[in-house]
N, C-alpha and C positions, 0 to 999 in steps of 0.2 A: 554667089552665096558665101557666107562666112560662118565657119564653125568655131565656137569657143569651146575649148576642151581643157582638161587636166590630164597629163600623161597617166595612162593606166586606169583612169576612172571609167565609169559606165559610158562616158562619151566615146570611148574607143570603139564601141559597137556602131555608132553613127558614123564615125570616121571611116570604118570599114565599108559601110554602105556607100558612102560618097566615093570611095575608091572603086568599088564595084560598078557604080554607075558611070564613072569616067568623065563626067562633065567638070568644067573648071570651077574651082572653089578655093577659098583661102582659109587658113587655120590661124587661130589666135590662142596662144597658150595662156591659161589662167594659172598663176602660181598659188597653189593652195597653201604652201608653207608660209607664204607672206600674206595669206588670207586676202588675196586680191579680189576674190569673189564678193567680198563685203565692201570693197572700195567704191567710192562714188562713181567712177567711170563705168565699172561693170554693172553696178546697181541701176544705172540709167538704162542699160540695155535689158537687163533681166533682174527685176527687184526680188526674185526668188533666191538670188545669189547661189545659183547652182548650174552645173553643166549636165548634159549638153545644152547649148543654146545655139540656135541656128538663125542667122539673119538672112532673110531671103532677098532675092534680087530687087524686089520692090521696096526694101527697107523694113518690112514687117518682121517681127520676131516670133519664132516658134520655139516652145520649150516642152520638156517632158519626152523621155525616150520613145514611148509608144506612139505619141502624136507625130514626132519628127520622122520616125521610121515608116509609119503608115503613109504619111504625106509624100515622102521620097519615093515609096513604092508606087503610089497612085500617079505621081507626076512622071514616072519613068516606066510605063507598062511594058516597054520592049525588053526590060531587064528581068521581067518575071520574078520580082522579089516578093510578090504576093499572089497566091494562086487565084485564077479566075473563077474556079469552082467554089460555090458558097460553103460547102462542107469543109473543103480543104483550107479555105481562107479562115473559117472559124477555128480550125485546129491550130493554125499559125498564130492567130491572135490570142487564143487560149494559152498557148505555150509562152508567148512573149509576155503576156500579162502576169503569169505565174512567176516567171523568172524575175521580172522587175518588182512586182508588188510583194511577193512572198520571199523568194530566195535572197533578193537584194535588200529590200526595205525592212524585212522582219528578221532575216538570218544574218547577213553580213553587217547590217546596221548595228546589231547588238555586238557583233564580234569586233567591229572597228571603233564604235563609239558607245561603250557601255555606260558612260556618264550620262547619256541622254535618257537612260532607262532606270538608273539607280544613282541618286546623288551620292550615296555613301560608297566610298572606294572599297569598303569591306565586301560589298555585294557584287563588285564588278566581275569577278571570276564566275559567279553563278550566271550572270547575264551573258557573258561570253559563251559559256557552256550551252545555254539555251539557244543562242544564235547558231552555234555549231550543229546542234540537233536539227534545227529547222533547215539549215543548209544541206546537211547530209540526207535528210528526208527528200528535199528537193532534187538533189542529184540522183537519188534512187528512182524517183518518179520520172525524171527526164531520161535516165538510162533505159527505163522500160519503154518510154515513148520512142526511143531510137532503135529499139530492137529490130534487126533485119533491115535497117535503113541507114543511108549515109548521112542524111539530114533530117531535121524534125518533120518536114512535110514530104520527105522523099527527095525533093530538089532543094537547093539552097534558097533560103527566104530570109525575111527580116527576123524571124524567130531565132535563126542560127546566129545572127549577129549579137542578139541579146544573150543567148546561152553561152556564146564564146566569152563574153566579158566576165561572167561569173565563174566559168571554168578557169579562166586566166587568174582570177582572184584566188580561187581554191588551190590550184596547182602551183602557180608561181609565187603568190604572196603568202599564202597560209601553209604551203607545203602539204596539203591534203592529198590523199590518194584518190584519184577519180575512179568511179566504177568503170567497168570494161567499155561499155558503149560510149560513155561520155569521154573517156580517155581517147578512144579512136576518133570521136568527133573533134576533140580539141586538136589532135595531131592533123586531122584533115583540114581543119580551119587554118592552122598555122602554115599549111602547105599552099594555101591559095595565094596567088600573086598579090592580090589586094591587101590581104592581111600582112604579108611579108613587108609590103611598103609601109603600112601603117605602123608596124612595130619598129621599123627603122626610123620613121619620121618622129615617133614619140620617144625614141631612145630606149626601147624595151626589148630589142631583139635578143640580147643576151639573157634577160630576165625570163623570157618565155621559154 
C-alpha cells in the first residue's frame, strides 16, 4: 500500500492507523506549499487533489478519511480497530463522522481558509471566529463522549485516530486549550508507540 500525505494534515490519522496495523506500506509526501496536490502527477492518482489518498496493493485508489479508515479496520479485524458489536460500531462511526464532517470541514476549514467562505478579506475574522465556535463546541461534545473512558469506544478505534488529528490541530497549531478529557486523550494518543513513530516520520515530534 502507498499513503499519500501532507505532514500534520488529516492524513496523519490514517498514517497512525497504518502504523497500528503494522503491515508494510510506503508513504509519499505531498508538498502543500508547492501545491503538488494540484500537479498533473498527483491529479492522475486522485483528481480530488486532497489527502489522505491510499493506493491499495491491487493499484486501486481509495480516498476520504472515513472510507479509508473503515476499510483498513475491516481488512484487519485482528487489530480490533472497529468494534464487532453493532451499537459500539455505530458510536465509533458517529464520532468519526462528526470529527471529520463538522469539526474539520466546518470548524477548522473556516479557521484555516476563511477565503473559501467570504471573498472579502474584511469578513475573514468573522469567518475564523465562527470556525472556532464550531470547533470549541465539537471539543466539548467529544469531551463529554470521553467521560470515564480512555478512548471514544472504551478501546482504541478508528474514531480515536480522527479525534487525534483535530486535537493536534487545536493544541499544537492553534494553541487552543483542550478540555480535560480531550487533553488526557491527546496525551494518551501521543504516548502510543505508533503515534510516536508517525510524529517522527512526519517531522512533527517537537510540534506536538
